[in-house]
C-alpha positions in Angstrom: -113.7 -63.0 -19.3 -115.4 -62.7 -22.5 -115.2 -65.3 -25.6 -115.8 -64.6 -29.0 -118.3 -66.4 -30.9 -118.3 -66.7 -34.6 -121.1 -68.3 -36.6 -121.1 -70.0 -40.0 -121.8 -67.1 -42.1 -119.3 -64.9 -40.3 -116.8 -67.6 -40.7 -117.3 -67.7 -44.5 -117.1 -63.9 -44.7 -113.9 -63.7 -42.9 -111.9 -66.5 -44.4 -112.2 -66.5 -48.3 -110.4 -68.9 -50.4 -108.0 -66.4 -51.7 -107.0 -65.3 -48.0 -106.8 -68.9 -46.6 -104.5 -70.5 -49.3 -101.3 -68.3 -48.1 -102.6 -69.1 -44.4 -102.5 -72.9 -45.2 -99.2 -72.4 -46.9 -97.6 -71.1 -43.8 -99.3 -73.4 -41.5 -98.1 -76.6 -43.6 -94.3 -75.1 -43.8 -94.3 -74.5 -40.1 -95.3 -78.0 -39.4 -92.7 -79.3 -42.0 -90.4 -77.1 -40.1 -91.3 -78.7 -36.7 -92.7 -75.6 -35.2 -95.8 -77.0 -33.9 -96.9 -79.6 -31.6 -99.6 -81.7 -33.1 -100.6 -85.3 -31.4 -102.4 -87.5 -33.4 -106.4 -86.8 -33.7 -108.5 -88.9 -31.2 -111.4 -90.5 -33.1 -114.5 -92.0 -31.2 -116.8 -94.5 -33.5 -119.4 -96.0 -31.2 -120.6 -99.2 -32.2 -123.8 -98.8 -34.7 -123.4 -95.1 -34.6 -124.4 -93.1 -37.4 -121.1 -91.1 -37.3 -118.0 -90.5 -35.5 -116.3 -87.8 -33.5 -112.8 -86.6 -33.7 -110.9 -84.3 -31.4 -107.7 -82.8 -32.8 -105.4 -80.6 -30.3 -102.8 -78.6 -31.4 -100.2 -76.2 -30.0 -98.1 -73.3 -31.6 -95.1 -72.5 -29.5 -92.8 -69.5 -29.6 -94.0 -66.1 -30.7 -97.7 -66.0 -31.0 -98.1 -69.1 -28.8 -101.6 -70.6 -28.8 -103.6 -73.7 -27.9 -106.2 -74.9 -30.3 -108.9 -77.8 -30.3 -111.3 -78.9 -32.9 -114.1 -81.3 -32.0 -116.0 -82.4 -35.1 -118.5 -84.8 -35.8 -118.8 -86.5 -39.2 -122.0 -88.1 -40.2 -122.1 -89.2 -43.9 -125.9 -89.4 -43.9 -126.4 -85.5 -43.3 -126.1 -84.6 -46.9 -129.5 -86.2 -47.4 -130.9 -84.0 -44.7 -129.5 -80.9 -46.4 -126.8 -80.7 -43.7 -123.0 -80.5 -44.1 -121.5 -84.1 -43.0 -119.1 -82.2 -40.9 -120.4 -80.5 -37.6 -118.6 -79.1 -34.7 -116.5 -76.1 -33.2 -113.1 -74.9 -33.4 -111.6 -73.2 -30.2 -108.5 -71.1 -29.4 -107.1 -71.0 -26.0 -104.8 -68.7 -24.3 -101.1 -70.1 -24.2 -100.6 -67.9 -20.9 -104.0 -68.7 -18.8 -105.6 -71.3 -20.9 -108.8 -69.2 -21.0 -111.0 -69.8 -24.1 -110.8 -66.9 -26.4 -112.7 -67.9 -29.3 -115.3 -70.6 -30.5 -116.1 -70.9 -34.2 -118.2 -73.0 -36.7 -116.1 -75.7 -37.7 -118.1 -76.7 -40.9 -117.3 -73.5 -42.5 -113.6 -73.5 -41.5 -113.4 -77.3 -42.5 -114.8 -76.5 -46.1 -112.6 -73.6 -46.8 -109.3 -75.0 -45.2 -109.6 -78.4 -47.0 -109.9 -76.9 -50.2 -107.4 -74.3 -49.9 -104.9 -77.2 -49.1 -106.1 -79.0 -52.0 -105.4 -75.8 -54.0 -101.7 -75.8 -52.6 -101.1 -79.4 -53.3 -102.6 -78.6 -57.0 -100.5 -75.4 -57.4 -97.4 -77.6 -56.6 -98.2 -80.8 -58.3 -100.6 -80.3 -61.2 -99.1 -79.4 -64.7 -98.9 -75.5 -65.4 -101.3 -76.2 -68.1 -103.8 -78.2 -66.2 -107.2 -76.9 -66.7 -110.0 -79.7 -67.4 -111.5 -80.6 -63.8 -113.3 -83.3 -62.7 -115.0 -83.4 -59.2 -116.7 -86.4 -58.1 -119.1 -85.5 -55.3 -121.7 -82.7 -55.0 -121.7 -81.7 -51.5 -120.3 -78.7 -49.6 -116.7 -79.8 -50.4 -117.6 -79.8 -54.1 -118.5 -76.1 -54.2 -115.3 -75.1 -52.0 -113.1 -77.2 -54.2 -114.5 -75.7 -57.5 -113.6 -72.3 -56.3 -110.2 -73.2 -54.8 -109.0 -75.0 -58.3 -110.1 -71.8 -60.2 -108.1 -69.8 -57.7 -104.7 -71.5 -58.9 -105.4 -72.9 -62.4 -107.0 -71.2 -65.5 -109.8 -73.7 -65.8 -110.9 -74.5 -69.2 -114.0 -76.6 -68.1 -115.4 -78.5 -65.1 -117.4 -81.8 -64.8 -119.1 -82.8 -61.5 -120.5 -86.3 -60.9 -122.3 -87.8 -58.0 -123.9 -91.0 -57.4 -127.0 -89.0 -56.9 -127.3 -87.4 -60.5 -129.9 -84.9 -59.3 -127.4 -83.5 -56.7 -124.8 -82.9 -59.5 -127.5 -81.1 -61.7 -128.4 -79.0 -58.6 -124.9 -78.0 -57.9 -124.4 -77.0 -61.4 -127.4 -75.0 -61.6 -126.4 -73.3 -58.4 -122.8 -72.2 -59.6 -123.0 -72.0 -63.3 -123.2 -68.4 -63.2 -120.3 -67.8 -60.9 -117.7 -68.7 -63.2 -116.3 -68.0 -66.7 -115.7 -71.6 -67.8 -118.4 -74.2 -68.6 -119.6 -76.5 -65.9 -121.3 -79.7 -66.5 -123.2 -82.2 -64.5 -122.5 -85.8 -65.4 -124.4 -88.9 -64.8 -121.3 -91.5 -65.2 -118.2 -90.9 -63.0 -115.8 -92.5 -65.6 -117.0 -89.9 -68.2 -116.5 -87.1 -65.9 -112.8 -88.3 -65.1 -111.6 -89.5 -68.6 -109.7 -86.5 -70.1 -109.3 -84.5 -67.0 -106.0 -83.2 -65.7 -107.2 -82.5 -62.2 -109.6 -84.8 -60.4 -110.9 -84.1 -57.0 -112.6 -86.7 -55.1 -115.1 -85.5 -52.4 -117.5 -88.3 -51.5 -118.9 -90.2 -48.6 -118.0 -93.3 -50.4 -116.5 -96.4 -48.8 -115.6 -98.3 -51.9 -113.4 -96.8 -54.9 -115.2 -94.2 -57.3 -111.9 -93.7 -59.5 -110.3 -96.7 -61.3 -106.8 -96.5 -62.8 -107.8 -96.9 -66.5 -109.9 -93.7 -66.3 -106.8 -91.6 -65.4 -105.1 -89.5 -68.0 -101.2 -89.5 -68.1 -99.9 -86.5 -66.2 -103.2 -85.9 -64.2 -103.3 -84.7 -60.7 -105.7 -86.0 -58.0 -106.8 -84.5 -55.0 -108.4 -87.4 -52.8 -110.3 -85.8 -50.0 -113.4 -87.7 -49.1 -112.3 -90.9 -47.3 -111.1 -90.1 -43.7 -111.2 -93.7 -42.0 -109.1 -96.7 -42.4 -111.8 -98.7 -43.6 -113.1 -96.1 -46.4 -111.6 -95.4 -50.0 -112.3 -93.5 -52.9 -109.2 -94.7 -55.1 -108.7 -98.0 -56.3 -105.6 -99.8 -55.5 -104.1 -99.5 -58.9 -104.1 -95.9 -58.9 -102.6 -95.6 -55.5 -99.9 -97.9 -56.6 -99.0 -96.0 -59.9 -99.5 -92.4 -58.9 -96.6 -90.6 -56.9 -98.2 -90.1 -53.5 -97.9 -86.8 -51.4 -99.7 -86.3 -48.1 -100.6 -83.5 -45.5 -98.9 -85.8 -42.8 -97.2 -89.2 -42.9 -98.4 -90.4 -39.5 -101.9 -89.5 -40.2 -101.8 -91.4 -43.6 -100.2 -94.5 -42.2 -102.9 -94.9 -39.3 -106.1 -93.2 -40.8 -106.0 -93.1 -44.7 -108.1 -95.9 -46.2 -106.9 -95.0 -49.5 -103.2 -95.9 -48.3 -104.2 -98.7 -45.9 -106.4 -100.9 -47.8 -104.0 -100.8 -50.9 -101.0 -101.5 -48.4 -102.9 -104.5 -47.0 -103.1 -105.9 -50.6 -99.4 -105.5 -50.8 -99.4 -103.0 -53.6 -97.7 -100.3 -51.5 -95.7 -99.4 -48.3 -94.5 -96.6 -46.3 -91.8 -95.7 -48.7 -94.4 -95.1 -51.3 -95.2 -91.8 -49.7 -92.9 -89.3 -51.5 -93.4 -86.4 -49.4 -95.7 -84.2 -47.4 -97.1 -81.2 -49.2 -95.2 -78.8 -46.7 -91.9 -80.4 -47.3 -92.3 -79.9 -50.9 -93.2 -76.3 -50.4 -90.0 -75.5 -48.6 -87.9 -77.2 -50.9 -87.0 -80.2 -48.7 -88.6 -82.8 -50.9 -89.2 -83.2 -54.7 -92.9 -82.8 -56.1 -93.6 -83.5 -59.8 -90.8 -85.0 -61.9 -92.1 -85.5 -65.4 -95.1 -84.4 -67.5 -96.7 -87.7 -67.7 -96.4 -88.8 -64.1 -99.8 -88.8 -62.1 -99.5 -87.2 -58.9 -101.9 -87.8 -55.9 -102.4 -85.7 -52.8 -104.3 -87.7 -50.1 -105.7 -85.2 -47.6 -106.9 -86.1 -44.0 -107.3 -82.6 -42.7 -105.1 -81.4 -39.7 -105.2 -79.5 -36.6 -102.7 -77.4 -37.6 -105.0 -76.1 -40.7 -107.7 -75.4 -38.1 -105.7 -73.6 -35.9 -103.9 -71.3 -38.5 -107.7 -70.7 -40.0 -109.0 -69.8 -36.6 -106.1 -67.5 -35.8 -106.7 -65.7 -39.0 -110.5 -65.5 -38.4 -109.7 -64.3 -34.7 -107.4 -61.4 -35.6 -109.6 -60.2 -38.4 -112.8 -60.5 -36.3 -111.1 -58.1 -33.6 -110.3 -55.5 -35.8 -113.5 -55.7 -38.0 -115.8 -56.2 -35.1 -117.1 -59.3 -36.5 -118.7 -62.0 -34.1 -120.4 -61.9 -30.6 -118.6 -61.5 -27.3 -120.3 -63.5 -24.5 -119.2 -63.8 -20.6 -117.9 -67.3 -20.4 
């Protein structure tokens, strides 16, 4: 049989943020309704390795049944080499025969689907009038989240800070003319965060880059960067004082250093998780309850998100002759 290969540029053209947000909404609500089979991801972390590998299997049953697998390597040092920290592939398999239908660039899918999920969380949890954005980190996800936040809120300004100020400056120069609102590179993270009502953390940090005293009342935080049990971007005080929303409870309780390290200090426990974002969208759980409440969405990334994105790309590629068909 022939397998469809879709490269990074083709993924980016096929999967815009505007298209991806409703695709992610359907994926997360399907998860909340129990319509997908999603085992916990397998993470391989060799001793003294420069990175890790994660394998994320997923199966959608019923009408449109399909199998998916994302194999992704995360190498935090890649940005210094001009590379995305995430490298890998998303694969689709027939639910009838198990044949490999498609293989797609995972870096491009990850960038768009991750920021689209943050956009959903912002849409459902941030104050309607929120428009002062701070992004901590200046890599691939920073640009993706800048676009995603602008898709769900009328932004008044954005500030971008990074531990390497030159990277923040370079990103601002690159994107300044793409947006109608002012974008400023900040050398100091605290100054970038203070006064913001939407905060996004997309770093490779292992220690907190956000402190509670910097956070304004009513702010919404998307905590995206830390994805292992020993790394965190958010300090314990912020985790304890914020209303916590997640993409998946089980993943948070086993993988999210932002949660686990605060829990080890006795500041929070499993009951501190108010809801999965899919549960909020379908009305099963409550979202923001007051104007002064600080909300925090902890994003780890889910296989169901990759499957939904890959399905959308596959269908679009077949109808619009995108990608390359190879005998496999």
